[in-house]
KOLVOPA-450812 format. One line per field, with one value per residue (C-alpha): residue in one letter; y, x, z; residue number from 1. Coordinates in nm, 2 decimals, always signed. Each point is the difference from the previous one (the first is absolute). Layout:
code = A|...
v = Y|...
u = X|...
w = Z|...
pos = NUM|...
//
This chain:
code = M|G|F|D|G|A|I|L|I|G|G|M|C|L|F|M|L|L|G|V|P|I|A|V|S|M|G|M|A|A|V|L|A|L|L|L|E|G|E|I|N|L|I|V|L|P|Q|K|L|F|V|G|S|D|S|F|P|L|M|A|I|I|F|F|M|V|A|G|E|L|M|L|Q|G|G|I|S|K|R|L|V|S|L|A|K|K|F|L|S|E|L|R|G|S|L|T|L|I|T|F|V|T|C|A|F|F|G|A|L|S|G|S|A|L|A|T|T|A|A|I|G|S|V|M|Y|P|E|M|L|K|D|D|A|Y|E|K|D|F|A|L|S|V|Q|A|V|G|G|T|L|G|T|M|I|P|P|S|I|P|L|V|L|Y|G|A|L|A|N|T|S|V|G|D|L|F|I|Y|I|I|I|P|G|I|L|I|C|F|L|Y|C|I|T|G|Y|F|V|I|V|K|R|G|M|A|K|K|H|N|V|V|K|E|E|N|S|S|K|A|I|S|E|S|V|W|A|L|L|T|P|V|I|I|L|G|G|I|Y|S|G|I|F|S|P|T|E|S|A|A|V|A|C|G|Y|A|F|F|V|G|M|F|I|Y|K|E|L|T|L|R|T|L|F|K|A|V|L|N|A|T|I|A|S|A|A|I|M|F|L|I|T|C|A|T|F|F|G|W|V|L|T|I|Q|G|F|P|Q|R|I|T|T|L|L|T|D|F|I|H|S|K|M|M|F|L|L|F|I|N|I|V|F|L|I|A|G|M|F|V|D|I|S|T|T|L|L|L|I|I|P|L|V|L|P|I|A|L|K|L|D|V|N|L|T|H|L|G|I|I|A|G|I|N|L|S|L|G|T|I|T|P|P|F|G|G|C|L|F|V|A|S|G|L|D|K|T|V|K|L|E|S|I|Y|R|E|V|M|P|F|V|I|A|G|I|V|G|I|F|I|I|T|Y|V|P|M|L|W|L
v = -0.56|-0.31|-0.14|-0.10|+0.32|+0.18|-0.24|+0.07|+0.37|+0.05|-0.24|+0.19|+0.33|-0.14|-0.12|+0.34|+0.16|-0.20|+0.09|-0.33|+0.09|+0.03|-0.30|-0.20|+0.10|-0.09|-0.34|-0.06|+0.12|-0.19|-0.34|+0.08|+0.05|-0.35|-0.17|+0.12|-0.13|-0.32|-0.11|+0.07|-0.17|+0.21|-0.14|+0.25|+0.28|-0.05|-0.07|+0.33|+0.18|-0.14|+0.10|+0.36|+0.06|-0.24|+0.31|+0.11|+0.37|-0.02|-0.04|+0.33|+0.14|-0.21|+0.13|+0.36|-0.02|-0.10|+0.24|+0.28|-0.10|-0.03|+0.35|+0.15|-0.19|+0.06|+0.36|+0.06|+0.22|+0.24|+0.05|+0.07|+0.27|+0.15|+0.02|+0.15|+0.29|+0.10|+0.10|+0.11|+0.14|+0.35|+0.00|+0.10|-0.32|-0.16|-0.30|-0.09|-0.05|-0.17|-0.25|-0.03|-0.04|-0.23|-0.22|-0.03|-0.11|-0.26|-0.13|-0.09|-0.21|-0.14|-0.03|+0.02|+0.29|-0.07|-0.07|+0.32|+0.20|-0.17|+0.04|+0.37|+0.10|-0.10|+0.22|+0.30|+0.07|+0.08|+0.21|+0.17|+0.11|+0.17|+0.35|-0.04|+0.06|-0.25|-0.09|-0.36|-0.13|+0.16|-0.15|-0.34|+0.02|+0.09|-0.35|-0.20|+0.17|-0.06|-0.36|-0.05|+0.09|-0.34|-0.18|+0.25|-0.01|-0.31|-0.27|-0.03|-0.31|+0.08|-0.02|-0.32|-0.15|+0.16|-0.17|-0.33|+0.05|+0.13|-0.17|+0.32|+0.09|+0.14|+0.14|+0.24|+0.08|+0.13|+0.21|+0.16|+0.07|+0.25|+0.30|-0.03|-0.03|+0.30|+0.20|-0.10|+0.09|+0.35|+0.07|-0.12|+0.25|+0.30|-0.08|-0.01|+0.33|+0.18|-0.14|+0.12|+0.35|+0.05|-0.13|+0.20|-0.28|-0.06|+0.34|-0.05|-0.19|-0.31|+0.06|-0.28|+0.08|+0.02|-0.21|-0.29|+0.01|-0.21|-0.27|-0.02|-0.04|-0.27|-0.18|-0.03|-0.15|-0.34|+0.05|+0.14|-0.29|-0.21|+0.11|+0.01|-0.38|-0.13|+0.20|-0.02|-0.38|-0.05|+0.25|-0.16|-0.34|-0.13|-0.13|-0.01|+0.22|-0.28|-0.05|+0.39|-0.03|-0.25|+0.19|+0.32|-0.21|-0.11|+0.38|+0.14|-0.24|+0.08|+0.37|-0.02|-0.23|+0.08|+0.35|+0.21|-0.26|+0.05|-0.34|-0.20|-0.36|+0.14|+0.23|-0.27|-0.22|+0.26|+0.07|-0.33|-0.08|+0.31|-0.10|-0.34|+0.08|+0.26|-0.27|-0.26|+0.22|+0.10|-0.36|-0.13|+0.26|-0.10|-0.37|+0.06|+0.22|-0.23|-0.27|+0.25|+0.09|-0.34|-0.10|+0.34|-0.15|-0.38|+0.22|+0.22|+0.32|+0.17|-0.09|+0.15|+0.33|+0.00|-0.03|+0.27|+0.26|-0.06|+0.09|+0.36|+0.05|+0.04|+0.21|+0.02|+0.32|-0.11|-0.32|+0.18|+0.29|-0.30|-0.17|+0.32|+0.03|-0.35|+0.00|+0.34|-0.09|-0.39|+0.17|+0.19|-0.33|-0.29|-0.04|+0.01|-0.36|-0.12|+0.24|-0.11|-0.35|+0.05|+0.26|-0.07|-0.36|+0.13|+0.30|-0.17|-0.15|+0.34|+0.16|-0.26|+0.04|+0.36|-0.01|+0.18|-0.01|-0.20|+0.19|+0.34|-0.23|-0.07|+0.35|+0.14|-0.29|+0.06|+0.37|-0.02|-0.26|+0.20|+0.30|-0.23|-0.04|+0.38|+0.00|-0.02|-0.21|-0.30|+0.15|-0.22|+0.31|+0.20|-0.26|-0.02|+0.36|+0.04|-0.25|+0.26|+0.20|-0.11|+0.35|+0.11|-0.14|-0.23|+0.23|+0.31|-0.17|-0.10|+0.37|+0.12|-0.29|+0.10|+0.28|-0.26|-0.26|+0.24|+0.07|-0.37|-0.03|+0.27|-0.20|-0.33|+0.16|+0.13|-0.33|-0.18|+0.24|+0.13|-0.32|+0.15|+0.21|-0.35|-0.31
u = +1.74|+0.18|+0.32|-0.23|-0.17|+0.31|+0.13|-0.32|-0.01|+0.39|+0.01|-0.25|+0.18|+0.32|-0.11|-0.20|+0.32|+0.19|-0.21|-0.24|-0.36|-0.23|-0.24|+0.32|+0.17|-0.31|-0.03|+0.39|-0.02|-0.31|+0.16|+0.31|-0.19|-0.17|+0.31|+0.15|-0.30|+0.02|-0.34|-0.23|+0.03|+0.08|-0.30|-0.21|+0.22|-0.22|-0.33|+0.03|+0.11|-0.33|-0.21|+0.14|-0.14|-0.32|-0.23|-0.30|+0.02|+0.37|-0.11|-0.15|+0.36|+0.11|-0.32|+0.03|+0.35|-0.12|-0.28|+0.27|+0.21|-0.28|-0.13|+0.34|+0.05|-0.33|-0.03|-0.21|+0.24|+0.06|-0.40|+0.01|+0.26|-0.20|-0.32|+0.18|+0.15|-0.33|-0.10|+0.31|+0.21|-0.12|+0.18|+0.36|+0.21|-0.28|+0.23|+0.11|-0.38|-0.06|+0.24|-0.12|-0.37|+0.06|+0.23|-0.30|-0.23|+0.28|+0.04|-0.38|+0.08|+0.32|+0.06|+0.37|+0.24|+0.30|-0.27|-0.15|+0.32|+0.14|-0.36|-0.07|+0.36|+0.08|-0.28|+0.02|+0.39|+0.05|-0.29|+0.13|+0.34|-0.14|+0.08|+0.24|-0.31|+0.12|+0.34|+0.09|+0.07|-0.33|-0.20|+0.15|-0.08|-0.39|-0.03|+0.17|-0.24|-0.30|+0.07|-0.05|-0.39|+0.02|-0.04|-0.20|-0.30|-0.18|+0.06|+0.32|+0.25|+0.13|-0.34|-0.04|+0.29|-0.09|-0.35|+0.14|+0.24|-0.24|-0.32|-0.17|-0.26|+0.17|-0.32|+0.02|+0.34|-0.06|-0.32|+0.14|+0.36|-0.18|-0.04|+0.38|+0.13|-0.21|+0.12|+0.40|-0.09|-0.10|+0.31|+0.21|-0.19|+0.04|+0.34|+0.10|-0.17|+0.20|+0.32|-0.06|-0.10|+0.29|+0.25|-0.14|-0.09|-0.27|-0.08|-0.18|-0.35|-0.02|-0.36|-0.16|-0.17|-0.35|-0.05|+0.19|-0.22|-0.30|+0.23|+0.20|-0.32|-0.14|+0.30|+0.04|-0.32|+0.10|+0.29|-0.22|-0.23|+0.29|-0.01|-0.35|-0.06|+0.30|-0.13|-0.33|-0.04|+0.20|-0.22|-0.34|+0.12|+0.00|+0.35|+0.27|+0.32|+0.20|-0.27|-0.01|+0.38|-0.06|-0.31|+0.25|+0.25|-0.29|-0.12|+0.33|+0.05|-0.32|+0.04|+0.37|-0.05|-0.35|-0.08|+0.33|+0.17|+0.36|+0.02|+0.17|+0.13|+0.34|-0.11|-0.22|+0.31|+0.19|-0.28|-0.03|+0.37|+0.06|-0.28|+0.13|+0.34|-0.13|-0.26|+0.23|+0.27|-0.28|-0.15|+0.36|+0.03|-0.32|+0.07|+0.37|-0.14|-0.28|+0.26|+0.23|-0.28|-0.10|+0.36|-0.02|-0.34|+0.11|+0.29|-0.23|+0.12|-0.34|-0.09|+0.31|-0.05|-0.34|+0.07|+0.27|-0.19|-0.29|+0.20|+0.06|-0.29|-0.31|-0.26|-0.14|+0.13|+0.37|-0.04|-0.11|+0.29|+0.23|-0.14|+0.02|+0.37|+0.08|-0.15|+0.12|+0.36|-0.05|-0.12|+0.33|+0.19|-0.23|-0.29|-0.35|-0.06|+0.29|-0.07|-0.36|+0.08|+0.28|-0.19|-0.38|+0.05|+0.18|-0.21|-0.36|+0.00|+0.05|-0.25|-0.26|+0.07|+0.00|-0.35|+0.16|-0.22|+0.16|-0.12|+0.12|+0.34|+0.01|-0.07|+0.26|+0.25|-0.07|+0.02|+0.32|+0.16|-0.14|+0.19|+0.31|+0.03|+0.12|+0.23|+0.36|+0.21|-0.19|-0.32|-0.14|-0.19|+0.33|+0.20|-0.28|-0.02|+0.35|+0.00|-0.19|+0.29|+0.36|+0.14|-0.14|+0.16|-0.21|+0.12|-0.15|-0.34|+0.04|+0.05|-0.32|-0.25|+0.06|-0.28|-0.24|+0.13|-0.10|-0.31|-0.07|+0.09|-0.23|-0.28|+0.09|-0.02|-0.35|-0.09|+0.14|-0.17|-0.31|-0.16|-0.34|+0.06|-0.02|-0.05
w = +2.21|+0.05|-0.20|-0.31|+0.00|-0.02|-0.26|-0.21|+0.03|-0.02|-0.28|-0.21|+0.05|-0.06|-0.35|-0.09|+0.09|-0.24|-0.26|-0.03|-0.07|+0.28|-0.09|-0.04|+0.34|+0.18|-0.14|+0.07|+0.34|+0.09|-0.17|+0.22|+0.32|-0.08|-0.07|+0.32|+0.19|-0.15|+0.14|-0.32|-0.31|-0.32|-0.18|+0.17|-0.23|-0.35|+0.23|+0.15|-0.30|-0.17|+0.30|-0.02|-0.34|-0.01|+0.08|-0.19|+0.11|-0.11|-0.36|-0.01|+0.00|-0.32|-0.17|+0.09|-0.13|-0.33|+0.00|+0.06|-0.29|-0.23|+0.10|-0.07|-0.34|-0.11|+0.04|+0.31|+0.17|-0.30|+0.00|+0.38|-0.06|-0.26|+0.23|+0.31|-0.25|-0.13|+0.35|+0.16|-0.27|+0.11|+0.33|+0.07|+0.05|-0.15|-0.15|+0.34|+0.12|-0.33|+0.10|+0.35|-0.11|-0.28|+0.23|+0.23|-0.29|-0.12|+0.35|+0.01|-0.34|+0.09|+0.36|-0.01|+0.08|-0.22|-0.27|+0.03|+0.00|-0.32|-0.19|+0.09|+0.03|-0.36|-0.12|+0.25|+0.03|-0.35|+0.01|+0.33|-0.18|-0.31|+0.02|+0.28|+0.22|+0.27|+0.14|-0.09|+0.34|+0.12|-0.32|+0.10|+0.38|-0.10|-0.20|+0.30|+0.27|-0.24|-0.02|+0.35|-0.07|-0.17|+0.31|+0.20|-0.22|-0.03|-0.12|+0.15|+0.00|+0.34|+0.14|-0.16|+0.15|+0.36|-0.01|-0.05|+0.28|+0.23|-0.12|-0.04|-0.26|-0.30|-0.14|+0.36|-0.05|-0.35|+0.12|+0.27|-0.16|-0.23|+0.20|+0.13|-0.34|-0.13|+0.30|-0.07|-0.37|+0.10|+0.24|-0.30|-0.22|+0.24|+0.11|-0.39|-0.06|+0.26|-0.11|-0.33|+0.09|+0.24|-0.26|-0.30|-0.23|-0.24|-0.03|-0.33|-0.04|-0.22|-0.14|-0.17|-0.32|+0.02|-0.33|+0.20|+0.28|-0.11|-0.14|+0.35|+0.17|-0.26|+0.01|+0.36|+0.09|-0.06|+0.22|+0.28|-0.01|+0.11|+0.37|+0.01|-0.15|+0.25|+0.32|-0.06|-0.08|+0.35|+0.22|-0.16|+0.07|-0.37|+0.00|+0.25|+0.02|-0.17|-0.27|-0.06|-0.08|-0.26|-0.13|-0.02|-0.22|-0.23|-0.02|-0.07|-0.26|-0.18|+0.01|-0.10|-0.28|-0.18|+0.18|+0.00|-0.26|+0.16|+0.14|-0.25|-0.01|+0.06|+0.29|+0.15|+0.04|+0.16|+0.26|+0.07|+0.04|+0.22|+0.22|+0.02|+0.11|+0.25|+0.10|+0.05|+0.21|+0.23|+0.05|+0.05|+0.26|+0.18|-0.02|+0.18|+0.24|+0.11|+0.06|+0.16|+0.23|+0.08|+0.11|+0.25|+0.10|+0.13|+0.18|+0.20|-0.16|-0.06|+0.39|+0.12|-0.18|+0.06|+0.40|-0.02|-0.20|+0.23|+0.32|-0.18|-0.19|+0.22|-0.19|-0.37|-0.05|+0.07|-0.20|-0.30|+0.05|+0.00|-0.30|-0.21|+0.10|-0.09|-0.33|-0.09|+0.09|-0.16|-0.32|-0.07|-0.01|-0.11|-0.25|+0.08|-0.01|+0.22|+0.26|+0.02|-0.01|+0.31|+0.20|-0.02|+0.16|+0.29|+0.08|-0.09|+0.36|+0.19|-0.24|+0.09|+0.39|+0.00|-0.21|-0.28|-0.32|-0.24|-0.32|+0.18|+0.04|-0.38|-0.13|+0.22|-0.12|-0.33|-0.03|+0.21|-0.26|-0.28|+0.12|+0.03|-0.38|-0.01|+0.33|-0.07|-0.02|-0.16|-0.11|-0.28|-0.17|+0.00|-0.20|-0.25|-0.02|-0.05|-0.30|-0.17|-0.07|+0.10|-0.02|+0.32|+0.32|+0.23|+0.31|-0.15|-0.01|+0.35|+0.10|-0.21|+0.14|+0.38|+0.02|-0.13|+0.25|+0.27|-0.16|+0.03|+0.34|+0.09|-0.18|+0.18|+0.34|-0.10|-0.11|+0.31|+0.28|-0.18|-0.13|+0.04|-0.31|-0.20|+0.16
pos = 1|2|3|4|5|6|7|8|9|10|11|12|13|14|15|16|17|18|19|20|21|22|23|24|25|26|27|28|29|30|31|32|33|34|35|36|37|38|39|40|41|42|43|44|45|46|47|48|49|50|51|52|53|54|55|56|57|58|59|60|61|62|63|64|65|66|67|68|69|70|71|72|73|74|75|76|77|78|79|80|81|82|83|84|85|86|87|88|89|90|91|92|93|94|95|96|97|98|99|100|101|102|103|104|105|106|107|108|109|110|111|112|113|114|115|116|117|118|119|120|121|122|123|124|125|126|127|128|129|130|131|132|133|134|135|136|137|138|139|140|141|142|143|144|145|146|147|148|149|150|151|152|153|154|155|156|157|158|159|160|161|162|163|164|165|166|167|168|169|170|171|172|173|174|175|176|177|178|179|180|181|182|183|184|185|186|187|188|189|190|191|192|193|194|195|196|197|198|199|200|201|202|203|204|205|206|207|208|209|210|211|212|213|214|215|216|217|218|219|220|221|222|223|224|225|226|227|228|229|230|231|232|233|234|235|236|237|238|239|240|241|242|243|244|245|246|247|248|249|250|251|252|253|254|255|256|257|258|259|260|261|262|263|264|265|266|267|268|269|270|271|272|273|274|275|276|277|278|279|280|281|282|283|284|285|286|287|288|289|290|291|292|293|294|295|296|297|298|299|300|301|302|303|304|305|306|307|308|309|310|311|312|313|314|315|316|317|318|319|320|321|322|323|324|325|326|327|328|329|330|331|332|333|334|335|336|337|338|339|340|341|342|343|344|345|346|347|348|349|350|351|352|353|354|355|356|357|358|359|360|361|362|363|364|365|366|367|368|369|370|371|372|373|374|375|376|377|378|379|380|381|382|383|384|385|386|387|388|389|390|391|392|393|394|395|396|397|398|399|400|401|402|403|404|405|406|407|408|409|410|411|412|413|414|415|416|417|418|419|420|421|422|423
//
């Protein structure tokens, strides 16, 4: 690795252990490495930070964050829940199935796992506690697990970032993740049903009154049109993924303000503020990670890693197994964006050498890292779900999500080694 490489990686780890935010840790470690090297003028720092965010595809992240908040504040999530209840309420454990299906639909609107957990969880968690049908920790785990579908169903913010890093068509990524996302949703539903039956929960059926059925369908039409407009526009070539995100913002604003009339100036300000804070954090992380990666590159670290891994990985099958393990472990400790920014530049040369389909690699990375948002100890969706009820210990939610994590891993291996089913 070399002395400077050790300083760079070791410095980042040290700063993170001291509680410094990940983005700042990467930036400080990179600056420290440059100062020790002494041959590069620090004027490159602002230049590289700017270059890291100067990307048209990355604008989609900001727009999708705004769109997700507008949909949450504008009442779209509530309409999706009402529609799902209409068709699934006759089944035992229907609220669990409704949560997963609604999260999948909302994922087709927002592209964010955390936003999906917050939006659907705020509606479904109180419903699951009525009549003591579900245990609190299980109900919270369902909200967290459902959130992972927010990045497994297009449009997906992590896939936008991956497309920019790997120079791969974001439209293709959106198309080919649909079937894998549906597969994972199906596995979640099956797992949830068996857990409910085994533990004797939800013995009563929550039947939706017939007079409310037509209202649920009519009101949800506008919500269901959102993914049709977004994905239809992308696949037909009318607009790019980035432009589709801007269209989603405009459509969510129109529906929330003029159709459902739940979006007021106050809630609009709240939505924009929340999206601005979240987007700023992500973009700052991207800029610092880009600078960190550039310093790694000039020190020859990626080339050394590529050479080292090539000595041990001789086939595409071994590489895909390695990638799954790396992403799954990384997802337990680091957020999706950071993991992509750190790992993709390192493994991309090996993938190209072994003739791995970059779209396939992106889907594998996206599904793995989405699952990482519910893997202890630092799963983001787990923290969002725990915020819905402060009386439930986070450790109990950790325990409840494990059957779903296992189901997700089964799905990942199907997606990895049986690509002919969907690619």
